[in-house]
MARKOL-662183 format. One record per atom (N, C-alpha, C, O, CB): x, y, z. Coordinates in steps of 0.02 Angstrom, whole numbers, plus 50000, padded with zeros to 5 digits. Glycine has a CB too. Example, Ala and Ser with C-alpha at 12.3 -4.5 7.8 and 13.67 -1.06 7.14 Angstrom:
BEGIN
506604971650390 506154977550390 506604983550390 507124983450423 505654977650452 506424988850354 506844994750357 506455000250394 506705005750402 507044997050286 
//
This chain:
BEGIN
517805211149815 517205207049812 516715209149865 516895209949924 517385199549820 516095210249845 515585212349893 515385206749939 515315200949918 514975215049856 515295208350003 515075203450052 514315203150057 514045199150095 515375204950120 513985207350018 513245207550018 512995204949951 513155207749899 512985214750032 512605199749953 512335196949891 511815201749863 511405204449900 512025189949904 511815202649796 511305206949766 510615203749772 510555197649775 511465208249692 510105207849775 509425204949780 509265200949718 509495202649663 508905210649790 508865195549724 508695191449667 508265195249617 507885199749636 508345185049689 508325193449553 507915196549502 507185194549514 507035189249542 508145194449431 506735198949492 506015197549502 505815191049468 505425187249495 505595203349475 506095189849407 505915183749371 506135177549410 505795172449408 506245183749302 506695177949447 506915172249487 506425170949545 506295165149562 507625173649515 506165176349573 505675175549627 505035172349600 504735168049633 505515182249659 504835174249539 504245171349508 504365163949492 503925159849503 504045175249443 504965162349467 505135155449453 505075151249517 504795145849517 505855154949425 505355153849572 505335150149635 504615149049658 504435143649682 505715154049689 504205154149650 503505153549672 503115148649628 502715144749653 503155160349673 503235149049562 502905144349517 503115137149531 502705132549531 503055146149444 503755136349544 504015129749560 503685127049623 503515121149627 504785129949570 503585131449671 503265129349734 502535127349722 502295122449751 503285134949785 502185130949678 501495129149662 501455122249631 500985118449643 501185134449615 501955120649590 501975114049558 502135108749611 501805103649614 502495113949501 502645110049651 502855105149702 502305103849753 502235098149777 503485107649738 501925108949770 501385108149819 500755105149790 500285103449827 501215114849850 500735104249724 500145101349692 499605106249675 499065104249652 499875096249736 499715112749687 499225117749666 499165117849590 498625119049563 499405124749693 499725116649557 499735115649485 499955108449473 500555107049467 500215120749448 499485103749470 499665096649465 499995094849399 499885098249348 499055092349475 500395089649399 500685087049337 500125085249289 499645081749307 501145080949351 500185087649227 499675086249176 499165091849169 498775091849121 499325079949192 499165096549216 498675101949213 498945107949173 499555108649165 498475104249284 498495112049149 498685118149114 498745123849163 498295124949204 498175119849057 499295127549160 499375133149206 498955139049181 498735139049123 500135135249211 498815143949223 498415149749202 498725153249141 499325153049129 498345154749259 498295156349102 498525160049044 498935166049065 498905168249123 497925162249000 499315168749018 499785174149035 499455180049070 499725182449120 500115176548972 498875182649046 498565188349082 498395186649154 498455190949198 497935190449046 498185180449167 498035178349235 498665178149277 498655180049336 497685171549236 499215175849248 499845175549285 500105182549301 500365183749356 500375171749244 500015187149254 500215194149266 499845196849327 500135200149370 500075198549204 499185195449329 498775197949385 498955194249450 498975197249503 498035197049369 499075187849444 499215183749504 499865185849538 499895186249599 499245176449485 500385187049498 501045188649526 501175196149530 501655198349563 501585185349485 500755200149498 500855207349501 501485209749467 501805214549490 500855209549571 501665206549412 502265208449375 502085209249301 501515207849281 502845203049384 502565211449261 502435212549190 502455206149149 502675200849172 502935217349163 502215206649087 502195200849042 502895198049029 502985191949027 501865202748976 503385202449020 504055200049005 504345195849062 504685190949050 504515205948991 504195197849123 504425194049181 504105187149183 504425182149197 504275197849246 503455187049168 503095180649167 503375176149112 503485170149123 502335181749156 503495178949054 503755174948998 504445172249014 504605166548998 503785179148933 504855176349047 505525174149065 505495168349115 505875163549111 505935180049094 505045168949163 504975163749214 504715157249183 504955151749200 504505166049270 504225157849139 503945151849107 504475148349064 504525142249065 503325153749064 504855152349028 505385149448986 505895145749029 506135140349010 505745154948945 506065148549087 506555145349131 506285138649155 506665133749160 506705149949192 505645138249171 505355131949194 505265127049137 505285120949148 504685133249227 505175129549077 505165125049018 505845121949007 505905115948995 504945128948954 506375125949013 507055123349005 507215118249059 507595113549048 507565129149006 506935119249118 507055114649173 506655108249167 506755103449205 506905117949240 506185108049119 505775102149108 505155101749150 504805096649150 506185096149120 504995107049188 504405107049230 503775109049192 503225106749208 504495111649289 503845113249142 503285115549101 503405113649028 503975112949006 503175123149108 502855112848991 502905111248920 502355115048882 501765114348899 502845103548907 502535119048832 502035122648793 501695117948743 502005113348716 502355128548756 501055119148730 500695115548679 500405120748631 499995124948651 500125110848709 500605120448570 500415125548522 499655126148518 499285121348506 500695123748452 499425132348530 498715133748527 498315131348587 497705132148588 498435130648467 498645128548637 498275125848694 498575127748761 498375125048812 498255118348689 499045132348763 499325134648826 499935130848848 500255127348809 498805134248879 500095131448913 500685128348942 500465123548997 500045125249038 501175133648970 500765117648996 500565112349043 501145110449089 501725111349072 500325106149005 500965107849148 501465105449195 501685098449172 501285093849168 501175105149268 502325097849157 502595091549132 502875087249189 502825081149187 503155092949082 503155090549239 503465086749294 503475091149357 503435097249353 504185084449276 503515087849415 503555091549478 504265091449506 504395094449558 503085088549529 504725088149471 505395087249497 505905089149443 505875086549387 505505080049521 506365093549460 506855095949410 507325090349388 507645090949336 507255101749439 507365084949426 507805079449408 507505075049354 507865071449319 507965075349469 506845075149348 506505070349304 506755070649232 506935065549204 505765071649305 506755076649203 506955077149133 507695075749124 507905073049072 506785084049105 508095077449174 508815075849169 508905068349168 509315065749130 509195078949229 508525064749210 508565057449211 508295054549146 508585049949118 508185054649271 507735057349122 507435054849060 507905055649001 507935051448957 506785058449047 508285061249001 508755062348946 509325057348947 509635056048895 509025069448948 509475054649005 510025049949012 509805042749000 510225038248998 510325050549081 509165041648991 508915034848983 508425034448925 508175039548901 508575032349048 508295028448903 507775027148853 507465020548870 507635017448920 508065027248780 507005018148828 506645012148845 507105006148853 506965001648893 506125010748791 507655005948815 508115000348820 508495000348885 508804995348904 508595000448761 508485006048921 508845006548984 508375006449044 508555008549098 509255012948985 507765003849034 507285003449089 507554999249146 507395000449204 506615000649063 507954994249130 508244989949181 508694994149228 508704992949288 508654984349148 509054998949199 509475003249241 509045007349289 509235008249347 509905007949198 508485009749265 508025013649307 507765009249364 507725011549421 507445016349265 507595003049348 507304998649399 507824996849452 507664996549512 507034992349366 508434995549432 508944993849482 509114999949525 509274999349584 509574991149449 509075005949495 509175012049534 508605013049583 508705014849641 509245018149487 507995011849559 507415012249602 507485007349660 507325009049717 506765010849563 507715001249645 507794996149697 508274998449752 508144997549811 508044989549667 508825001549731 509315003949780 509015009449824 509095009349885 509935006649744 508665014149793 508385019749831 507815017449876 507775019349934 508135025249784 507365013349848 506765011449886 506935006549942 506615006749995 506255008249839 507425002249931 507604997549985 507915001350044 507784999650102 508104992249959 508315006450030 508605010550084 508055014550118 508065015350179 509145015150057 507585017150080 507025020850109 506625016350155 506415018550209 506575023750054 506505010150135 506125005550176 506485004150242 506175003750295 505994998950139 507155003450238 507545002350299 507505008250346 507435007450407 508285000950280 507535014350318 507485020350360 506785020850390 506705022750448 507655026650318 506285019250349 505595019550374 505485014750432 505105016150478 505095018050317 505835009050430 505765004150484 506005006950551 505795004650604 506164997750468 506435012050548 506695015150609 506225020350638 506225021550698 507365018250595 505825023550594 505495029550619 504795030850591 504525036350601 505915035350604 504485026050558 503835027450527 503305028950581 503315026150635 503605021450485 502855033550564 502315035350610 501725030750598 501665027550546 502105042750601 501285030450647 500685026350641 500255028850583 499935024850548 500275026550706 500235035450573 499835038250519 500105036150451 499725034250406 499825045950523 500775036450443 501075034450380 500975026950367 500865024850311 501825036150379 501025023050419 500935015850413 500225014150391 500125009950348 501095012350479 499745017650420 499045016550401 498925018750329 498545015650292 498575020250449 499255024250309 499195026550240 499445021450191 499145020350138 499565033050231 500005018250206 500275012950163 499785007150157 499675004550102 500955010450189 499505005150213 499024999550212 498405001350170 498154997150133 498814997750284 498175007550176 497585009550137 497735009650062 497325007550022 497345016550160 498325012150044 498515012349973 498585005349944 498385003949888 499165016249963 498875000749984 498954993949960 498264990649953 498144986949905 499394989850008 497814991950000 497134989149996 496774991849934 496404988149901 496734990750059 496874998249919 496565001249860 496844997949796 496464996449750 496695008849857 497504996849795 497814993649737 497554986549728 497404984449672 498574993649743 497504982849783 497264975949779 496544975749755 496364971449714 497314972549848 496134980249780 495424980349759 495364982149686 494944979349650 495034985349802 495774986849663 495764988749593 495964982949548 495664981949495 496224994849580 496474979149568 496684973349529 496124968149527 495984965249474 497314970249559 495814966949584 495284961949587 494704963549541 494394959149512 495034961149658 494554970049534 493994972149492 494194973449420 493774974749377 493684978449521 494854973049407 495094974249338 495134981549320 495174983249261 494654970849290 495134986049370 495174993249358 495914995149353 496224996949403 494804997449414 496174994749293 496894995849282 497105002949298 497625004049329 497074994249210 496705007849278 496885014849291 496925016349365 497385019649389 496375019549257 496435013849402 496425014949475 497025011449507 497325014049554 495755012549506 497175005549483 497755001949509 498395005749497 498815006349542 497794994949478 498475008449438 499085012149421 499195018049468 499745019149493 499065014649348 498665021749482 498705027549526 498885025349597 499325028349629 498035031549527 498545020149621 498665017849690 499365014849698 499685015749749 498145012649710 499595011249646 500255008049650 500815013249653 501265012749694 500355003349590 500775018249608 501275023549609 501265027349675 501795028849703 501155028449550 500665028849700 500595032349763 500885028349821 501195031149867 499865034049777 500795021749820 501055017349873 501815017949878 502085018849932 500855010049860 502155017449821 502885017449822 503165024349841 503665024849877 503155015449753 502835029649818 503055036349838 502945037449913 503355040549947 502695041749797 502385034849939 502245035650011 502745031650052 502945033950106 501525033250027 502945025850028 503445021850063 504105025750069 504405025950122 503555015150027 504315028650013 504945032350014 504875038650057 505345040450093 505155034249942 504315041950053 504205047950094 504255046350168 504465050650208 503525051050078 504065040250187 504085038250258 504795037650284 504905037150344 503725031650267 505285037650238 505995037350260 506195043650297 506635043550340 506455036250200 505875049350278 506055055750309 506695058850283 506895064150306 506115054850382 507015055550234 507645058050205 507475062350144 507295059650092 508125052250186 507535068850150 507295073450098 507665072550032 507365072949979 507355080550121 508325071450036 508705070549974 508525064049940 508435063949879 509455070749989 508465058749978 508265052349949 507575052849917 507455050149863 508265046850003 507125056349951 506445057249924 506465060949858 506115059049811 506005061049975 506855066249854 506905070149792 507205066049736 506965066349679 507325076449804 507725062249750 508035057949699 507535052749675 507485051449615 508665054549727 507165049849723 506685044649704 506125047549662 505895044249615 506405041349767 505895053549678 505365056649639 505575057449566 505175056249521 505165063449668 506205059449555 506445060249487 506455053649450 506225053249393 507135063249488 506735048549482 506755041849451 506045039149443 505865036249392 507185037049493 505635040049495 504955037349495 504515040349440 504115036749410 504625038649561 504595046749426 504195049849373 504375046949305 503935045949263 504295057349373 505005045649294 505215042749230 504955035649224 504705033649172 505985042949222 505015031749278 504765024849278 504015024649267 503755020249233 504945021349343 503655029449296 502925029649290 502705030149217 502155028049200 502635035449330 503125032949175 502955033449104 502945026549070 502675025749016 503445038049069 503265021749104 503275014849078 502855010249121 502945004149119 504005012349074 502405013149159 502035009249210 501645003449180 501624998049209 501565013749248 501345004349122 500934999149092 501334992749080 501104987249093 500635001549026 501954993649055 502384987749042 502584984449107 502644978349111 503004989849002 502694988449159 502954985749222 502424981849261 502584977349299 503234991349264 501794983649253 501264980449292 500864975449250 500344973049272 500794985649321 501104973849190 500734969349146 500594962649180 500044959949175 501114968149081 501104959949215 501014953449248 500504953949305 500084949549313 501684950949276 500544959349344 500074960349399 499364960849373 498904957949402 500254966649439 499264964549319 498594965449291 498334958849264 497744957149274 498604970849235 498774955149231 498564948649202 498364943749257 497854940349252 499124945649160 498774943449310 498644938649365 498174941449418 497964937849463 499294936649397 498024947949413 497604951349461 497864950449533 497494948949579 496894948749457 498514951549539 498824951249606 499424955849608 499764956749558 499034944049624 499544958849666 500144962749675 500744958149680 500674952549707 500084967249738 501324960249656 501914955949663 502074954649736 501914958649779 502524959149628 502384948949749 502594947349817 503044952849843 503444955649807 502964940549819 502964954449907 503394959349938 503034965649961 503274969050006 503924961249891 502474967249930 502124973449948 501844973050020 501974977550061 501554974849899 501474967850035 501214967150103 501794965850152 501774968150209 500704961350107 502294962150128 502854960450171 503264966550192 503504966850249 503304955450135 503334971450147 503724977250165 503374981350219 503694984250263 503864981650104 502714981550217 502334985050269 502424981550336 502544984750387 501574985450250 502364974950335 502444971150398 503144972050427 503234972750488 502304963650386 503644972050383 504334972750406 504454979650436 504774980350488 504824971550348 504194984750402 504264991650428 503904992350494 504164995450541 503994996750376 503304989450498 502914989950560 503274986650619 503214988950676 502224986750551 503654981350605 504014977850659 504714980550670 505084978150713 504054970450643 504914985750629 505574988750638 506144984550612 506714985350632 505684990250709 505994979850566 506494975250540 506794978050475 506504977250422 506194968250528 507364981350481 507684984650423 507874979650368 507744980850309 508294988450446 508174974050388 508414969250338 507834966150300 507864965250239 508824963850372 507304964350335 506724961350302 506374966350258 506094964550206 506234958550353 506384972750278 506084977950236 506464978650170 506164979250117 506074984750273 507124978550174 507534978850113 507394972750069 507314973450008 508284979150131 507364966850099 507244960750060 506574960950024 506514958549968 507284954650106 506074963850057 505404964250027 505414968649965 505084967149915 504894966850078 505774974249969 505834978649911 506184974949854 505964975349796 506224985149929 506714971449870 507064967649818 506594962549786 506634961349726 507684964049848 506154959649826 505694954649800 505234957349747 505164954349693 505284951849857 504914963249760 504444965549710 504774969249652 504504969349596 503934970149742 505354972249663 505694975349607 505994969849561 505974970449500 506254980149632 506254964649591 506514959149551 505964955749512 506074953249456 506874954049596 505364955549540 504784952849505 504624957049443 504484954449390 504164952549552 504664963649451 504554968149394 505084967249340 504944967349281 504524975449417 505704966449362 506264965349315 506154958849276 506264958549216 506944965249352 505954953649312 505844947149280 505294947549228 505314944149177 505664941849332 504794951749241 504244952549193 504444955849128 504084955349078 503694956449225 505024959149128 505264962549068 505714958049026 505874959548969 505634968849086 505924952549055 506424948249021 506094942748980 506434938748949 506894945149073 
//
């Protein structure tokens, strides 16, 4: 057995770089990636290598071809499609309880180590969501609400937890309209959003967990 690993195939290097462009937001979810000739020029490789890399990312669920319209970014997380394949609309409750477990632990971790910048970012996102609800701007609220929860988890600093949450969060986001119906109707964020920020700011792990349970349980109740 050789003790020296063989060099990676060129297509694998292209896959890694494309994945990074998606993860970094250079190729945002929902956007169309450059056409094949542009990719050939961008990566300096042949068409077959580009096609092999694109196919690999399609199989991973990160890219999706649209007949006659190019290839689009479907997801930024390789876990998303795996999670989506394991669930359907009738199992949304399972997704929410999984989200509750991950997000409550993230909030507890954030209470230990959140930075002033991250804390201010959470407050700004919540203020944006509240303002959007007050004005009836549902689309703006949806964007701000999803961003708030992802920012909260990111503040945990736990890279594995963040990656797991992104996968679950992307699948849940596809059902966002159903989950926020009560908030939109009442024009208020569920209880717990402001409370989780206050708990994290004061370093109270238990209260931060309880706040997450409060708003996730509110979402669960809205589905029943």
